[in-house]
BATORBA-122922 format. One record per residue (C-alpha): residue in one letter; chain; residue number from 0; z, y, x. Coordinates in pm, whole numbers. Example, Ala and Ser with C-alpha at 12.3 -4.5 7.8 and 13.67 -1.06 7.14 Angstrom:
TIKOL  rest  kette   nr      pz      py      px
TIKOL     A      A    0     780    -450    1230
TIKOL     S      A    1     714    -106    1367
END
This chain:
TIKOL  rest  kette   nr      pz      py      px
TIKOL     G      A    0     -16       1      18
TIKOL     A      A    1      87     249     270
TIKOL     G      A    2    -251     200     447
TIKOL     A      A    3    -461     275     170
TIKOL     A      A    4    -500     659     231
TIKOL     S      A    5    -398     674     575
TIKOL     E      A    6    -722     687     781
TIKOL     G      A    7    -889     932     524
TIKOL     A      A    8    -609    1151     477
TIKOL     S      A    9    -547    1216     837
TIKOL     R      A   10    -902    1361     840
TIKOL     E      A   11    -847    1561     516
TIKOL     Y      A   12    -507    1698     604
TIKOL     A      A   13    -543    1717     987
TIKOL     G      A   14    -283    2038     953
TIKOL     E      A   15    -323    2318    1226
TIKOL     A      A   16    -499    2082    1449
TIKOL     S      A   17    -791    2146    1226
TIKOL     R      A   18    -812    2515    1276
TIKOL     P      A   19   -1035    2643    1541
TIKOL     E      A   20    -747    2857    1701
TIKOL     A      A   21    -527    2539    1719
TIKOL     A      A   22    -813    2324    1873
TIKOL     A      A   23    -949    2569    2116
TIKOL     P      A   24    -670    2508    2385
TIKOL     L      A   25    -756    2116    2366
TIKOL     R      A   26   -1118    2197    2448
TIKOL     R      A   27   -1011    2299    2790
TIKOL     L      A   28    -858    1962    2876
TIKOL     P      A   29   -1032    1692    3023
TIKOL     A      A   30   -1200    1446    2792
TIKOL     A      A   31    -950    1175    2819
TIKOL     R      A   32    -637    1400    2799
TIKOL     R      A   33    -800    1568    2478
TIKOL     R      A   34    -836    1234    2322
TIKOL     R      A   35    -478    1171    2388
TIKOL     A      A   36    -358    1517    2259
TIKOL     R      A   37    -546    1469    1939
TIKOL     R      A   38    -395    1130    1886
TIKOL     P      A   39     -16    1179    1960
TIKOL     H      A   40      87     876    1720
TIKOL     R      A   41     -97     626    1963
TIKOL     R      A   42     164     711    2222
TIKOL     L      A   43     505     567    2203
TIKOL     R      A   44     772     848    2216
TIKOL     P      A   45    1091     914    2053
TIKOL     L      A   46    1084     945    1691
TIKOL     Y      A   47     717     983    1696
TIKOL     Q      A   48     750    1358    1694
TIKOL     D      A   49     417    1493    1532
TIKOL     R      A   50     337    1788    1771
TIKOL     L      A   51       7    1879    1620
TIKOL     G      A   52     143    1891    1249
TIKOL     R      A   53     -78    1577    1117
TIKOL     L      A   54     171    1543     835
TIKOL     H      A   55      25    1322     558
TIKOL     V      A   56      18    1316     180
TIKOL     S      A   57     395    1258     144
TIKOL     G      A   58     463    1527     415
TIKOL     R      A   59     262    1787     227
TIKOL     C      A   60     455    1712     -64
TIKOL     F      A   61     801    1740     136
TIKOL     S      A   62     706    2047     280
TIKOL     G      A   63     576    2193     -69
TIKOL     G      A   64     882    2085    -237
TIKOL     G      A   65     703    1865    -464
TIKOL     E      A   66     513    2124    -619
TIKOL     G      A   67     208    2003    -452
TIKOL     L      A   68     204    1680    -668
TIKOL     H      A   69     192    1880    -980
TIKOL     Q      A   70     -89    2092    -883
TIKOL     D      A   71    -314    1867    -693
TIKOL     R      A   72    -324    1587    -952
TIKOL     G      A   73    -659    1453    -807
TIKOL     R      A   74    -513    1332    -456
TIKOL     H      A   75    -124    1291    -534
TIKOL     R      A   76     -18    1005    -762
TIKOL     A      A   77     345    1039    -725
TIKOL     A      A   78     366    1288   -1016
TIKOL     R      A   79     247    1008   -1241
TIKOL     L      A   80     499     736   -1132
TIKOL     P      A   81     787     616   -1361
TIKOL     G      A   82    1050     880   -1371
TIKOL     R      A   83     877    1080   -1084
TIKOL     L      A   84    1164     950    -846
TIKOL     P      A   85     942    1035    -542
TIKOL     L      A   86     939    1404    -644
TIKOL     R      A   87    1319    1400    -664
TIKOL     V      A   88    1367    1199    -355
TIKOL     Y      A   89    1147    1439    -161
TIKOL     S      A   90    1318    1728    -338
TIKOL     A      A   91    1639    1590    -199
TIKOL     I      A   92    1531    1566     150
TIKOL     K      A   93    1392    1901     151
TIKOL     F      A   94    1745    2037      46
TIKOL     L      A   95    1911    1826     347
TIKOL     T      A   96    1664    1942     609
TIKOL     A      A   97    1613    2310     476
TIKOL     G      A   98    1235    2233     451
TIKOL     Q      A   99    1183    2148     817
TIKOL     V      A  100     965    1873     917
TIKOL     F      A  101    1132    1751    1244
TIKOL     P      A  102    1481    1688    1077
TIKOL     A      A  103    1280    1500     811
TIKOL     Q      A  104    1116    1273    1077
TIKOL     I      A  105    1475    1194    1217
TIKOL     L      A  106    1585    1136     880
TIKOL     F      A  107    1297     885     817
TIKOL     G      A  108    1373     723    1176
TIKOL     V      A  109    1719     639    1040
TIKOL     L      A  110    1567     513     731
TIKOL     Y      A  111    1331     310     943
TIKOL     L      A  112    1659     149    1141
TIKOL     V      A  113    1809      64     795
TIKOL     N      A  114    1475     -77     665
TIKOL     L      A  115    1450    -293     993
TIKOL     S      A  116    1814    -405     989
TIKOL     L      A  117    1786    -547     608
TIKOL     V      A  118    1445    -725     717
TIKOL     L      A  119    1620    -883    1048
TIKOL     L      A  120    1906    -996     784
TIKOL     L      A  121    1660   -1153     545
TIKOL     Y      A  122    1481   -1355     826
TIKOL     I      A  123    1821   -1488     987
TIKOL     K      A  124    1950   -1564     656
TIKOL     T      A  125    1647   -1778     549
TIKOL     E      A  126    1612   -1931     904
TIKOL     V      A  127    1235   -1906     886
TIKOL     L      A  128    1169   -1741    1228
TIKOL     P      A  129    1291   -1854    1570
TIKOL     W      A  130    1540   -1599    1743
TIKOL     W      A  131    1252   -1485    1992
TIKOL     A      A  132    1027   -1385    1727
TIKOL     L      A  133    1276   -1136    1549
TIKOL     G      A  134    1172    -888    1830
TIKOL     L      A  135     812    -903    1718
TIKOL     L      A  136     941    -704    1413
TIKOL     C      A  137     998    -406    1588
TIKOL     L      A  138     671    -373    1766
TIKOL     S      A  139     459    -238    1465
TIKOL     R      A  140     300      68    1557
TIKOL     R      A  141     181      93    1199
TIKOL     V      A  142     529      84    1045
TIKOL     H      A  143     665     335    1297
TIKOL     S      A  144     356     564    1194
TIKOL     I      A  145     439     539     840
TIKOL     F      A  146     801     621     864
TIKOL     V      A  147     812     889    1122
TIKOL     L      A  148     502    1041    1140
TIKOL     R      A  149     346    1007     784
TIKOL     L      A  150     662    1022     595
TIKOL     F      A  151     511     810     317
TIKOL     N      A  152     709     730     -15
TIKOL     D      A  153     647     348     110
TIKOL     C      A  154     938     407     322
TIKOL     V      A  155    1176     464      48
TIKOL     A      A  156    1016     194    -194
TIKOL     M      A  157    1026     -86      78
TIKOL     T      A  158    1357       2     203
TIKOL     L      A  159    1496     -17    -167
TIKOL     L      A  160    1299    -348    -225
TIKOL     H      A  161    1425    -508      96
TIKOL     A      A  162    1803    -389      -4
TIKOL     A      A  163    1716    -586    -349
TIKOL     M      A  164    1586    -888    -161
TIKOL     V      A  165    1903    -924      38
TIKOL     L      A  166    2134    -884    -272
TIKOL     I      A  167    1946   -1138    -443
TIKOL     V      A  168    1957   -1366    -151
TIKOL     Y      A  169    2366   -1345    -171
TIKOL     H      A  170    2298   -1418    -554
TIKOL     K      A  171    2388   -1046    -655
TIKOL     W      A  172    2102   -1064    -919
TIKOL     Y      A  173    2207    -775   -1168
TIKOL     L      A  174    2259    -510    -895
TIKOL     G      A  175    1946    -652    -725
TIKOL     L      A  176    1733    -619   -1029
TIKOL     I      A  177    1871    -257   -1059
TIKOL     I      A  178    1754    -156    -701
TIKOL     F      A  179    1430    -342    -759
TIKOL     S      A  180    1365    -137   -1063
TIKOL     G      A  181    1432     172    -865
TIKOL     A      A  182    1195      49    -591
TIKOL     V      A  183     932      47    -885
TIKOL     S      A  184     986     407    -976
TIKOL     V      A  185     906     517    -606
TIKOL     K      A  186     594     279    -576
TIKOL     M      A  187     431      86    -838
TIKOL     N      A  188     302    -169    -571
TIKOL     V      A  189     653    -328    -565
TIKOL     L      A  190     561    -471    -906
TIKOL     L      A  191     347    -728    -717
TIKOL     F      A  192     674    -899    -599
TIKOL     A      A  193     775    -942    -988
TIKOL     P      A  194     593   -1283   -1088
TIKOL     S      A  195     783   -1479    -802
TIKOL     L      A  196    1091   -1278    -851
TIKOL     F      A  197    1083   -1380   -1242
TIKOL     L      A  198    1038   -1732   -1140
TIKOL     L      A  199    1334   -1737    -922
TIKOL     M      A  200    1535   -1578   -1201
TIKOL     L      A  201    1434   -1869   -1439
TIKOL     K      A  202    1549   -2127   -1197
TIKOL     A      A  203    1860   -1966   -1076
TIKOL     M      A  204    1987   -1790   -1400
TIKOL     S      A  205    2023   -1876   -1765
TIKOL     I      A  206    1806   -1732   -2028
TIKOL     R      A  207    2076   -1499   -2135
TIKOL     G      A  208    2131   -1400   -1759
TIKOL     V      A  209    1754   -1346   -1719
TIKOL     F      A  210    1768   -1105   -2048
TIKOL     L      A  211    2057    -921   -1895
TIKOL     A      A  212    1892    -846   -1569
TIKOL     L      A  213    1572    -742   -1719
TIKOL     L      A  214    1758    -525   -1963
TIKOL     G      A  215    1950    -365   -1672
TIKOL     A      A  216    1624    -293   -1473
TIKOL     A      A  217    1460    -152   -1820
TIKOL     G      A  218    1761      62   -1846
TIKOL     V      A  219    1681     225   -1504
TIKOL     Q      A  220    1334     316   -1598
TIKOL     V      A  221    1473     470   -1925
TIKOL     L      A  222    1763     679   -1759
TIKOL     L      A  223    1479     799   -1500
TIKOL     G      A  224    1247     891   -1771
TIKOL     I      A  225    1464    1056   -2039
TIKOL     P      A  226    1353    1431   -1954
TIKOL     F      A  227     995    1303   -2025
TIKOL     L      A  228    1064    1032   -2294
TIKOL     L      A  229    1222    1329   -2504
TIKOL     S      A  230     970    1570   -2454
TIKOL     H      A  231     641    1381   -2421
TIKOL     L      A  232     701    1005   -2530
TIKOL     V      A  233     330     878   -2565
TIKOL     E      A  234     188    1069   -2275
TIKOL     Y      A  235     469     944   -2032
TIKOL     I      A  236     450     582   -2128
TIKOL     S      A  237      79     573   -2114
TIKOL     R      A  238      24     747   -1792
TIKOL     A      A  239     353     650   -1580
TIKOL     F      A  240     258     270   -1644
TIKOL     N      A  241    -105     298   -1618
TIKOL     L      A  242    -224     -22   -1464
TIKOL     G      A  243    -585      36   -1581
TIKOL     R      A  244    -639     353   -1354
TIKOL     V      A  245    -968     354   -1152
TIKOL     F      A  246    -900     429    -792
TIKOL     I      A  247   -1100     644    -574
TIKOL     H      A  248   -1347     475    -310
TIKOL     F      A  249   -1280     716     -47
TIKOL     W      A  250    -923     609      -8
TIKOL     S      A  251    -996     239     -20
TIKOL     V      A  252    -937      20     312
TIKOL     N      A  253    -964    -317     201
TIKOL     F      A  254   -1260    -289     -15
TIKOL     K      A  255   -1474     -26     190
TIKOL     F      A  256   -1745    -264     239
TIKOL     I      A  257   -1816    -279    -121
TIKOL     P      A  258   -2067      -5    -252
TIKOL     E      A  259   -1881     255    -474
TIKOL     K      A  260   -2072     199    -794
TIKOL     Y      A  261   -1934    -183    -787
TIKOL     F      A  262   -1584     -60    -649
TIKOL     V      A  263   -1525     154    -966
TIKOL     S      A  264   -1688    -110   -1209
TIKOL     K      A  265   -1473    -293   -1472
TIKOL     E      A  266   -1658    -611   -1377
TIKOL     L      A  267   -1479    -601   -1024
TIKOL     A      A  268   -1153    -505   -1150
TIKOL     I      A  269   -1145    -796   -1419
TIKOL     G      A  270   -1278   -1026   -1161
TIKOL     L      A  271   -1010    -947    -926
TIKOL     L      A  272    -739    -957   -1183
TIKOL     I      A  273    -850   -1317   -1288
TIKOL     F      A  274    -864   -1426    -947
TIKOL     H      A  275    -507   -1262    -868
TIKOL     L      A  276    -357   -1441   -1182
TIKOL     T      A  277    -536   -1775   -1079
TIKOL     T      A  278    -355   -1744    -736
TIKOL     L      A  279     -34   -1675    -883
TIKOL     M      A  280     -46   -1989   -1105
TIKOL     V      A  281    -170   -2220    -810
TIKOL     F      A  282     115   -2103    -595
TIKOL     A      A  283     370   -2149    -889
TIKOL     H      A  284     282   -2492    -956
TIKOL     F      A  285     213   -2628    -582
TIKOL     K      A  286     431   -2396    -402
TIKOL     W      A  287     722   -2207    -596
TIKOL     F      A  288     824   -2480    -865
TIKOL     K      A  289     890   -2742    -552
END
């Protein structure tokens, strides 16, 4: 989910580096140094501080206090997520950091450490990796970029998801489902974990327990959406949970090889949905139920 907009948006939102007066000093450097200076995220350094101001969609939202998400609906989808939780998260970050980008990067660096700790705990608890392989989880340059350079809302969503998974591993189902619902409010991609999670609930809990856990998760969505449910009930329900939205070919990464006219067609969407549901049923029958 995080990678879907990275390549195109880094060109779209190059910040000060795209302005002629900011790029002029770079032209006087040798070619090799000029390439390195234009790609600061390709060098390992503390907190991936972005010296050229190449902040991304979420960074622009943060620096603008969230107003950009209301004004630029063509690019930013966070304003249409359930409860608009990303707007509230980034508004809180702006309040804590006084609107400064570098303190926000430090804050996201701390969030990265929390997320990494949760992931390591999951792998250690489930005993699916040898101890030496755990170190590989710390070496993803892409994850570093998403957290402390791009400031994506995926960082918050996945940290909440991993926290929910840790609670579920320790059989704290009700609290885990509440946090899982909060992660969905930050990023709808988290719903992709729902089918296997639902099967685990059916195997581990009674029907009454499953109903109460789902009721708690739904209660989070209602609580976050109360301001919009009271004022624009139909519009909120139809748009915040819109699973039939057509995505923009420009932002695609995995399906960039498909021509745009096929990418936006309903036939491709229906075909992918059928393939996805079929794969879920195959995994459920041959893997998850065992």
